[in-house]
Every structure is written in structure tokens, then in C-alpha cells.
A tleap script that builds the chain and sets N, CA, C and O, in Angstrom:
source leaprc.protein.ff14SB
mol = sequence {
  NMET GLU GLU LYS ARG ALA CYS GLY VAL VAL
  ARG GLU VAL LEU GLY MET THR VAL GLU ARG
  ARG THR LEU ILE ASN HIE LEU THR HIE PHE
  ARG LYS GLU PHE ARG LEU PRO ASN ARG LEU
  ARG GLY MET LEU VAL ARG HIE PRO ASP MET
  PHE TYR VAL SER ILE LYS GLY GLN ARG ASP
  SER VAL PHE LEU VAL GLU ASP TYR ASP ASP
  ASN GLY PHE CYS CLEU
}
set mol.1.N position { 0.806 -1.421 0.253 }
set mol.1.CA position { 0.172 -0.074 -0.020 }
set mol.1.C position { 1.287 1.428 0.056 }
set mol.1.O position { 1.035 2.363 -0.704 }
set mol.2.N position { 2.000 1.481 0.634 }
set mol.2.CA position { 2.955 2.098 1.052 }
set mol.2.C position { 3.514 2.703 -0.528 }
set mol.2.O position { 3.591 3.887 -0.854 }
set mol.3.N position { 3.901 1.372 -1.450 }
set mol.3.CA position { 4.333 2.021 -2.637 }
set mol.3.C position { 3.507 2.177 -3.652 }
set mol.3.O position { 4.111 2.676 -4.602 }
set mol.4.N position { 2.262 1.949 -3.903 }
set mol.4.CA position { 0.864 2.566 -4.706 }
set mol.4.C position { 0.974 3.821 -4.260 }
set mol.4.O position { 1.117 4.605 -5.198 }
set mol.5.N position { 0.964 4.472 -2.913 }
set mol.5.CA position { 0.746 5.545 -2.271 }
set mol.5.C position { 2.079 6.415 -2.708 }
set mol.5.O position { 1.749 7.591 -2.865 }
set mol.6.N position { 3.427 6.205 -2.942 }
set mol.6.CA position { 4.683 6.545 -2.883 }
set mol.6.C position { 4.309 6.976 -4.974 }
set mol.6.O position { 4.528 8.070 -5.494 }
set mol.7.N position { 3.721 5.687 -5.719 }
set mol.7.CA position { 3.509 6.385 -7.054 }
set mol.7.C position { 2.588 7.399 -7.203 }
set mol.7.O position { 2.853 8.319 -7.977 }
set mol.8.N position { 1.841 7.389 -6.763 }
set mol.8.CA position { 0.796 8.267 -6.904 }
set mol.8.C position { 1.534 9.923 -6.392 }
set mol.8.O position { 1.193 10.980 -6.921 }
set mol.9.N position { 2.111 9.863 -5.775 }
set mol.9.CA position { 2.480 11.037 -5.510 }
set mol.9.C position { 3.884 11.829 -6.338 }
set mol.9.O position { 4.037 13.015 -6.632 }
set mol.10.N position { 4.789 10.638 -6.556 }
set mol.10.CA position { 5.525 11.087 -7.928 }
set mol.10.C position { 4.291 11.503 -9.208 }
set mol.10.O position { 4.053 12.574 -9.766 }
set mol.11.N position { 3.730 10.255 -9.338 }
set mol.11.CA position { 2.801 10.810 -10.525 }
set mol.11.C position { 2.203 12.273 -10.580 }
set mol.11.O position { 2.185 12.964 -11.598 }
set mol.12.N position { 1.779 12.597 -9.502 }
set mol.12.CA position { 1.158 13.734 -9.095 }
set mol.12.C position { 2.646 15.318 -9.506 }
set mol.12.O position { 2.560 16.352 -10.168 }
set mol.13.N position { 3.577 14.811 -8.852 }
set mol.13.CA position { 4.467 15.954 -8.811 }
set mol.13.C position { 5.300 15.966 -10.345 }
set mol.13.O position { 6.050 16.908 -10.599 }
set mol.14.N position { 5.097 14.819 -11.355 }
set mol.14.CA position { 5.661 14.720 -12.866 }
set mol.14.C position { 4.397 15.810 -13.362 }
set mol.14.O position { 4.680 16.902 -13.854 }
set mol.15.N position { 3.198 15.426 -13.194 }
set mol.15.CA position { 2.095 16.020 -13.848 }
set mol.15.C position { 2.372 17.389 -13.741 }
set mol.15.O position { 2.416 18.103 -14.742 }
set mol.16.N position { 2.585 17.857 -12.483 }
set mol.16.CA position { 2.813 19.074 -12.468 }
set mol.16.C position { 4.421 20.242 -13.178 }
set mol.16.O position { 4.659 21.443 -13.045 }
set mol.17.N position { 5.180 19.109 -13.904 }
set mol.17.CA position { 5.659 19.947 -14.477 }
set mol.17.C position { 5.409 19.987 -15.786 }
set mol.17.O position { 4.548 19.383 -16.426 }
set mol.18.N position { 6.543 21.039 -16.275 }
set mol.18.CA position { 5.851 21.105 -17.450 }
set mol.18.C position { 6.441 20.171 -18.981 }
set mol.18.O position { 5.766 20.202 -20.010 }
set mol.19.N position { 7.686 19.436 -18.899 }
set mol.19.CA position { 7.911 18.710 -19.787 }
set mol.19.C position { 7.399 17.387 -19.007 }
set mol.19.O position { 7.451 16.331 -19.638 }
set mol.20.N position { 7.028 17.372 -18.003 }
set mol.20.CA position { 6.428 15.704 -17.337 }
set mol.20.C position { 7.792 14.564 -17.076 }
set mol.20.O position { 7.878 13.336 -17.104 }
set mol.21.N position { 8.536 15.423 -16.876 }
set mol.21.CA position { 10.291 14.894 -16.375 }
set mol.21.C position { 10.969 15.373 -15.280 }
set mol.21.O position { 10.842 16.570 -15.020 }
set mol.22.N position { 11.490 14.854 -14.758 }
set mol.22.CA position { 12.697 15.522 -14.170 }
set mol.22.C position { 13.651 14.428 -13.558 }
set mol.22.O position { 13.414 13.238 -13.766 }
set mol.23.N position { 14.652 14.803 -12.858 }
set mol.23.CA position { 16.131 13.969 -12.614 }
set mol.23.C position { 15.499 12.801 -11.428 }
set mol.23.O position { 14.313 12.966 -11.146 }
set mol.24.N position { 16.018 11.977 -10.930 }
set mol.24.CA position { 15.630 10.899 -9.774 }
set mol.24.C position { 15.764 12.004 -8.523 }
set mol.24.O position { 14.946 12.397 -7.691 }
set mol.25.N position { 17.093 12.309 -8.759 }
set mol.25.CA position { 17.832 13.130 -7.898 }
set mol.25.C position { 16.860 14.384 -7.120 }
set mol.25.O position { 16.706 14.582 -5.914 }
set mol.26.N position { 16.331 15.068 -8.203 }
set mol.26.CA position { 15.624 16.488 -7.788 }
set mol.26.C position { 14.533 15.537 -6.541 }
set mol.26.O position { 14.314 15.824 -5.364 }
set mol.27.N position { 13.986 14.292 -7.410 }
set mol.27.CA position { 12.725 13.737 -6.729 }
set mol.27.C position { 13.036 13.421 -5.156 }
set mol.27.O position { 12.150 13.518 -4.307 }
set mol.28.N position { 14.206 13.081 -4.884 }
set mol.28.CA position { 15.111 12.906 -3.771 }
set mol.28.C position { 15.161 13.933 -2.733 }
set mol.28.O position { 15.372 13.752 -1.534 }
set mol.29.N position { 14.900 15.237 -3.456 }
set mol.29.CA position { 15.128 16.028 -2.309 }
set mol.29.C position { 13.788 16.437 -1.310 }
set mol.29.O position { 13.731 17.415 -0.565 }
set mol.30.N position { 12.549 15.215 -1.554 }
set mol.30.CA position { 11.644 15.735 -0.833 }
set mol.30.C position { 11.139 14.474 -0.103 }
set mol.30.O position { 10.060 14.303 0.466 }
set mol.31.N position { 12.188 13.627 -0.259 }
set mol.31.CA position { 11.891 12.158 0.105 }
set mol.31.C position { 11.446 11.867 1.463 }
set mol.31.O position { 10.661 10.928 1.596 }
set mol.32.N position { 11.810 12.500 2.465 }
set mol.32.CA position { 11.084 12.955 3.463 }
set mol.32.C position { 9.706 13.572 4.075 }
set mol.32.O position { 9.030 13.235 5.047 }
set mol.33.N position { 9.543 14.767 2.971 }
set mol.33.CA position { 8.541 15.234 2.909 }
set mol.33.C position { 6.955 14.565 2.486 }
set mol.33.O position { 5.820 14.893 2.832 }
set mol.34.N position { 7.399 13.632 1.703 }
set mol.34.CA position { 6.297 12.887 1.001 }
set mol.34.C position { 6.654 11.200 1.150 }
set mol.34.O position { 6.379 10.318 0.337 }
set mol.35.N position { 7.373 11.064 2.495 }
set mol.35.CA position { 7.442 9.850 3.051 }
set mol.35.C position { 8.008 8.722 1.521 }
set mol.35.O position { 7.422 7.640 1.492 }
set mol.36.N position { 8.869 8.923 0.568 }
set mol.36.CA position { 8.924 7.890 -0.417 }
set mol.36.C position { 10.104 7.254 -0.093 }
set mol.36.O position { 10.896 7.903 0.590 }
set mol.37.N position { 10.421 6.080 -0.441 }
set mol.37.CA position { 10.800 5.042 -0.193 }
set mol.37.C position { 12.291 5.478 -0.588 }
set mol.37.O position { 12.589 6.387 -1.362 }
set mol.38.N position { 13.277 4.519 0.203 }
set mol.38.CA position { 14.916 4.852 -0.150 }
set mol.38.C position { 15.159 4.590 -1.197 }
set mol.38.O position { 15.808 5.424 -1.828 }
set mol.39.N position { 14.826 3.530 -1.764 }
set mol.39.CA position { 15.230 3.323 -2.776 }
set mol.39.C position { 14.340 3.150 -3.796 }
set mol.39.O position { 14.073 2.066 -4.315 }
set mol.40.N position { 13.579 4.901 -4.277 }
set mol.40.CA position { 13.336 4.941 -4.975 }
set mol.40.C position { 13.170 4.772 -6.612 }
set mol.40.O position { 12.083 4.849 -7.184 }
set mol.41.N position { 14.604 4.495 -7.356 }
set mol.41.CA position { 15.055 4.426 -8.476 }
set mol.41.C position { 14.435 2.915 -8.542 }
set mol.41.O position { 13.842 2.620 -9.580 }
set mol.42.N position { 14.519 2.069 -7.643 }
set mol.42.CA position { 13.815 0.687 -7.793 }
set mol.42.C position { 12.416 0.730 -8.207 }
set mol.42.O position { 11.894 0.228 -9.203 }
set mol.43.N position { 11.840 1.504 -7.148 }
set mol.43.CA position { 9.911 1.291 -7.398 }
set mol.43.C position { 9.524 2.374 -8.572 }
set mol.43.O position { 8.333 2.680 -8.634 }
set mol.44.N position { 10.328 2.912 -9.404 }
set mol.44.CA position { 10.107 3.603 -10.434 }
set mol.44.C position { 10.176 2.537 -11.714 }
set mol.44.O position { 9.281 2.270 -12.516 }
set mol.45.N position { 11.726 1.943 -11.629 }
set mol.45.CA position { 11.857 0.879 -12.543 }
set mol.45.C position { 10.767 -0.235 -12.609 }
set mol.45.O position { 10.502 -0.800 -13.669 }
set mol.46.N position { 10.036 -0.578 -11.217 }
set mol.46.CA position { 9.299 -1.824 -10.941 }
set mol.46.C position { 7.518 -1.533 -11.865 }
set mol.46.O position { 6.625 -2.336 -12.132 }
set mol.47.N position { 7.649 0.066 -12.130 }
set mol.47.CA position { 6.062 0.413 -12.695 }
set mol.47.C position { 6.402 0.969 -14.096 }
set mol.47.O position { 6.490 2.180 -14.303 }
set mol.48.N position { 6.605 -0.040 -15.118 }
set mol.48.CA position { 6.794 0.643 -16.183 }
set mol.48.C position { 5.331 1.438 -17.043 }
set mol.48.O position { 5.179 2.349 -17.856 }
set mol.49.N position { 4.509 0.531 -16.347 }
set mol.49.CA position { 3.468 1.116 -17.195 }
set mol.49.C position { 3.129 3.015 -16.940 }
set mol.49.O position { 2.462 3.748 -17.670 }
set mol.50.N position { 3.826 3.352 -15.723 }
set mol.50.CA position { 3.564 4.741 -15.005 }
set mol.50.C position { 4.680 5.479 -15.591 }
set mol.50.O position { 4.384 6.628 -15.918 }
set mol.51.N position { 5.916 5.110 -15.814 }
set mol.51.CA position { 7.153 5.645 -15.467 }
set mol.51.C position { 8.279 4.917 -16.481 }
set mol.51.O position { 8.712 3.766 -16.533 }
set mol.52.N position { 8.524 6.017 -17.187 }
set mol.52.CA position { 9.905 5.994 -17.615 }
set mol.52.C position { 11.257 5.986 -17.459 }
set mol.52.O position { 11.780 6.984 -17.953 }
set mol.53.N position { 12.217 5.010 -16.810 }
set mol.53.CA position { 13.700 5.841 -16.414 }
set mol.53.C position { 14.957 5.663 -17.527 }
set mol.53.O position { 15.498 4.625 -17.906 }
set mol.54.N position { 15.162 6.762 -17.825 }
set mol.54.CA position { 16.042 7.202 -18.781 }
set mol.54.C position { 17.645 7.453 -18.067 }
set mol.54.O position { 17.964 8.603 -17.766 }
set mol.55.N position { 18.477 6.459 -17.860 }
set mol.55.CA position { 19.613 6.975 -17.867 }
set mol.55.C position { 20.571 7.491 -18.660 }
set mol.55.O position { 20.750 6.827 -19.681 }
set mol.56.N position { 21.295 8.513 -18.536 }
set mol.56.CA position { 21.754 9.156 -19.590 }
set mol.56.C position { 23.091 10.050 -18.716 }
set mol.56.O position { 23.021 11.140 -18.147 }
set mol.57.N position { 24.435 8.992 -18.896 }
set mol.57.CA position { 25.353 9.517 -18.093 }
set mol.57.C position { 25.648 9.167 -16.767 }
set mol.57.O position { 25.927 8.022 -16.413 }
set mol.58.N position { 25.574 10.362 -15.870 }
set mol.58.CA position { 25.745 9.474 -14.642 }
set mol.58.C position { 24.223 10.322 -13.985 }
set mol.58.O position { 24.099 10.584 -12.789 }
set mol.59.N position { 23.428 10.574 -14.780 }
set mol.59.CA position { 21.787 11.042 -14.158 }
set mol.59.C position { 20.910 9.945 -14.593 }
set mol.59.O position { 21.206 9.213 -15.537 }
set mol.60.N position { 19.715 9.819 -13.832 }
set mol.60.CA position { 18.771 9.327 -13.958 }
set mol.60.C position { 17.463 10.366 -14.131 }
set mol.60.O position { 17.172 11.283 -13.364 }
set mol.61.N position { 16.681 9.923 -15.482 }
set mol.61.CA position { 15.788 10.775 -15.431 }
set mol.61.C position { 14.540 9.885 -15.404 }
set mol.61.O position { 14.560 8.751 -15.883 }
set mol.62.N position { 13.398 10.448 -14.806 }
set mol.62.CA position { 12.166 9.444 -14.762 }
set mol.62.C position { 11.409 10.653 -15.752 }
set mol.62.O position { 11.645 11.861 -15.771 }
set mol.63.N position { 10.405 9.857 -16.568 }
set mol.63.CA position { 9.637 10.104 -17.439 }
set mol.63.C position { 7.743 10.118 -17.118 }
set mol.63.O position { 7.680 9.039 -16.528 }
set mol.64.N position { 6.846 10.437 -17.134 }
set mol.64.CA position { 5.144 10.205 -17.242 }
set mol.64.C position { 5.155 9.477 -18.191 }
set mol.64.O position { 5.676 9.985 -19.184 }
set mol.65.N position { 4.681 8.179 -18.341 }
set mol.65.CA position { 4.777 7.592 -19.906 }
set mol.65.C position { 3.250 7.858 -20.416 }
set mol.65.O position { 2.894 7.542 -21.551 }
set mol.66.N position { 2.325 8.511 -19.402 }
set mol.66.CA position { 0.935 8.312 -20.137 }
set mol.66.C position { 1.043 10.016 -21.142 }
set mol.66.O position { 0.518 10.298 -22.220 }
set mol.67.N position { 1.908 10.834 -20.263 }
set mol.67.CA position { 1.810 12.276 -21.171 }
set mol.67.C position { 2.755 12.226 -22.620 }
set mol.67.O position { 2.921 13.298 -23.203 }
set mol.68.N position { 3.326 11.064 -23.152 }
set mol.68.CA position { 3.903 10.787 -24.152 }
set mol.68.C position { 3.619 10.109 -25.103 }
set mol.68.O position { 3.161 9.077 -24.611 }
set mol.69.N position { 3.580 9.967 -26.921 }
set mol.69.CA position { 2.736 9.281 -27.544 }
set mol.69.C position { 3.965 8.567 -27.922 }
set mol.69.O position { 5.113 8.933 -27.671 }
set mol.70.N position { 3.495 7.197 -28.738 }
set mol.70.CA position { 4.457 6.734 -29.100 }
set mol.70.C position { 5.825 7.105 -30.122 }
set mol.70.O position { 6.758 6.371 -30.450 }
set mol.71.N position { 5.583 8.350 -30.432 }
set mol.71.CA position { 7.095 8.957 -31.472 }
set mol.71.C position { 7.707 9.770 -29.856 }
set mol.71.O position { 8.802 10.315 -30.000 }
set mol.72.N position { 7.377 9.824 -29.082 }
set mol.72.CA position { 8.055 10.467 -28.074 }
set mol.72.C position { 8.021 11.898 -27.681 }
set mol.72.O position { 8.691 12.541 -26.872 }
set mol.73.N position { 6.826 12.287 -28.668 }
set mol.73.CA position { 6.547 13.628 -28.187 }
set mol.73.C position { 5.257 13.698 -26.817 }
set mol.73.O position { 4.362 12.924 -26.479 }
set mol.74.N position { 5.763 15.119 -26.275 }
set mol.74.CA position { 4.589 15.303 -25.332 }
set mol.74.C position { 3.353 15.592 -25.999 }
set mol.74.O position { 3.119 16.031 -27.125 }
set mol.75.N position { 2.620 15.247 -25.051 }
set mol.75.CA position { 0.752 15.458 -25.302 }
set mol.75.C position { 0.677 16.743 -25.107 }
set mol.75.O position { -0.411 17.316 -25.181 }
savepdb mol mol.pdb
quit
């Protein structure tokens, strides 16, 4: 139940961003306030129907899947 709530919180936060994406490191700044799990990246990877995790260099970005079409354009 806790993971379901955490997924909903991350979904809402990403929904408020313009590009519907952010760095996972930015989300970890709010870990205590939103009671997010310590292994946030692992939680995001376990839900590919909701989130897409991209690894680019040393940074991991998370995208909200429902706001992108099949060609990768933001709706």
C-alpha cells in the first residue's frame, strides 16, 4: 500500500512539471516530506506502465509515460 501511495505522489509531482519529467535526484530532495522510499529508482523501474526511467551519463531521468505518444512527443 505504501508503494502505491508513493507512485501516486510521484505521478502528481511529474504531472505538475512542464515537460512531465525530472531527474530522480530532484525527487529525492522531497523524500522525507512525501515519505518516499529509500530505493526510489527501484520503485520507479518496477512500474514501467507509469514511469520510464532513462539513464543518460551519471543522471537518471524519470518520465511520466501517459503524457508521451508512441513517437516520444509530449502530449
